C-alpha positions as CSV (number, residue, x, y, z in Angstrom):
1,X,6.9,53.5,161.0
2,X,11.0,53.7,161.1
3,X,12.7,53.0,164.5
4,X,15.2,51.0,166.6
5,X,14.3,47.8,168.3
6,X,14.7,49.0,171.7
7,X,11.3,51.6,170.7
8,X,9.2,48.4,170.4
9,X,10.9,45.6,172.3
10,X,12.4,44.7,175.2
11,X,15.6,42.3,175.7
12,X,17.0,40.5,178.2
13,X,20.8,39.4,177.9
14,X,21.5,35.9,179.2
15,X,24.2,35.5,182.1
16,X,24.8,31.8,182.8
17,X,25.2,30.5,186.3
18,X,28.0,28.3,187.5
19,X,27.8,25.0,185.9
20,X,27.4,23.1,189.5
21,X,24.2,24.5,189.5
22,X,23.2,22.3,186.3
23,X,21.3,19.0,186.0
24,X,19.6,16.6,184.1
25,X,17.2,15.3,186.0
26,X,14.4,18.4,185.5
27,X,15.3,20.2,188.7
28,X,14.5,23.5,188.7
29,X,14.3,26.1,185.6
30,X,15.1,24.7,181.9
31,X,18.1,26.3,180.8
32,X,19.6,27.5,177.5
33,X,23.2,28.0,177.1
34,X,22.9,28.3,173.4
35,X,20.9,27.5,170.1
36,X,22.3,23.5,170.4
37,X,18.6,22.4,171.0
38,X,16.8,25.2,169.0
39,X,13.8,23.4,166.6
40,X,12.0,24.8,164.1
41,X,9.9,27.0,166.5
42,X,10.6,26.0,169.9
43,X,13.4,24.2,171.4
44,X,13.8,20.8,173.8
45,X,15.2,21.2,176.9
46,X,17.7,18.7,178.4
47,X,19.3,21.1,180.7
48,X,17.9,22.5,183.9
49,X,19.5,25.1,186.9
50,X,18.4,25.5,190.3
51,X,20.2,28.9,190.6
52,X,18.0,31.4,188.1
53,X,20.1,34.5,186.7
54,X,18.3,36.1,183.5
55,X,14.8,34.5,182.5
56,X,12.7,34.9,179.7
57,X,8.9,34.4,179.8
58,X,6.8,31.5,178.1
59,X,5.9,33.0,175.0
60,X,9.3,35.0,174.4
61,X,11.3,35.1,171.2
62,X,14.7,33.6,172.4
63,X,17.7,34.3,169.8
64,X,21.3,32.6,169.6
65,X,23.9,35.8,170.2
66,X,27.0,33.8,169.8
67,X,28.2,31.6,167.4
68,X,25.7,31.2,165.4
69,X,23.9,34.5,165.8
70,X,20.9,34.8,164.8
71,X,18.7,31.7,165.4
72,X,15.5,32.6,166.6
73,X,13.1,30.2,168.5
74,X,10.0,31.0,170.9
75,X,10.1,29.7,174.6
76,X,7.4,27.6,175.6
77,X,7.9,28.0,179.4
78,X,9.1,30.3,181.5
79,X,13.4,29.6,181.2
80,X,16.5,30.6,182.3
81,X,18.7,32.0,179.8
82,X,22.2,31.3,179.4
83,X,24.9,33.4,178.4
84,X,24.8,32.4,174.4
85,X,20.9,33.8,173.9
86,X,18.6,36.9,174.3
87,X,15.1,36.9,174.9
88,X,13.1,39.3,173.4
89,X,10.0,40.8,174.2
90,X,7.2,43.1,171.8
91,X,6.1,46.2,174.0
92,X,2.7,45.2,172.3
93,X,3.1,41.4,173.3
94,X,3.0,40.9,169.6
95,X,5.4,38.1,169.8
96,X,4.9,36.5,166.3
97,X,5.5,39.4,164.2
98,X,8.2,40.3,166.2
99,X,9.8,36.9,165.5
100,X,9.1,37.5,161.6
101,X,10.5,40.8,162.0
102,X,13.5,39.5,163.6
103,X,14.0,37.2,160.6
104,X,13.3,39.8,158.2
105,X,16.3,41.7,159.7
106,X,18.7,39.5,160.7
107,X,21.0,40.4,157.9
108,X,21.4,43.7,158.9
109,X,21.9,42.3,162.7
110,X,24.7,39.8,161.4
111,X,26.5,42.7,159.5
112,X,27.1,44.2,163.3
113,X,28.6,41.1,164.3
114,X,32.3,40.8,165.8
115,X,34.5,38.3,167.6
116,X,38.2,37.1,166.3
117,X,36.8,33.1,166.6
118,X,33.2,33.3,167.3
119,X,30.9,35.9,166.2
120,X,28.6,37.3,168.5
121,X,25.9,40.7,169.0
122,X,25.5,42.7,172.0
123,X,22.7,44.6,173.5
124,X,23.5,47.6,172.0
125,X,24.0,45.6,168.2
126,X,20.2,44.0,169.0
127,X,18.6,47.6,170.1
128,X,20.1,49.6,168.0
129,X,19.0,47.4,165.1
130,X,16.9,49.6,163.0
131,X,13.4,48.7,161.7
132,X,10.7,49.7,159.5
133,X,7.1,48.6,161.1
134,X,3.5,49.0,160.1
135,X,2.4,51.4,163.1
136,X,-1.1,50.0,163.2
137,X,-1.1,47.0,165.3
138,X,-3.6,45.3,163.9
139,X,-1.9,45.3,160.8
140,X,1.1,43.9,162.4
141,X,-1.3,41.0,163.5
142,X,-2.6,40.2,160.2
143,X,1.2,39.8,158.7
144,X,2.5,37.7,161.5
145,X,-0.6,35.7,160.7
146,X,0.1,35.1,157.5
147,X,3.7,34.2,157.6
148,X,2.8,32.0,160.9
149,X,0.5,29.8,158.3
150,X,3.1,29.8,155.4
151,X,5.5,28.2,158.3
152,X,2.9,25.6,159.3
153,X,2.0,24.8,155.5
154,X,5.6,24.1,155.1
155,X,6.0,22.3,158.4
156,X,3.4,20.2,157.2
157,X,5.0,19.7,153.9
158,X,8.3,18.6,155.3
159,X,6.3,15.9,157.4
160,X,5.3,14.6,154.1
161,X,7.9,14.6,152.1
162,X,9.5,12.7,155.1
163,X,7.1,10.2,155.3
164,X,6.9,9.8,151.8
165,X,10.9,9.1,151.2
166,X,10.4,6.4,154.7
167,X,7.8,4.7,152.7
């Protein structure tokens, strides 16, 4: 089924609170300004905010929207979104499929990147991303399950390789 991302997902663009509300003591809600602490699938949090602006719920896909555009993670907990990230939630709840869908279509989104010094994308760029997905939710889940299994195997092999090099 051909559609736009906005037809299947809701996008929440980040909005940073003033820096006076940031802390590294764990007080308030975890906060990400950009992709600095993104991991393979999940970010780590070293900054928190006591003034919550825009949020992503646990399990949402979060995407870097500024310098660089396109890094993806899942948020493990409810968190506050800063200007450099957005939260994306698939309307049918299939976040894993959404994650891999965005990975696949990222080159098309990157073509919409603008900015003279640092690239960025906006809500219209993201919402207007033209995609083609299986109509059946069960097919989406199967695709996501297989791709997640492959990612897990790659991650495990990377751990093995690191251990072999360390020995």
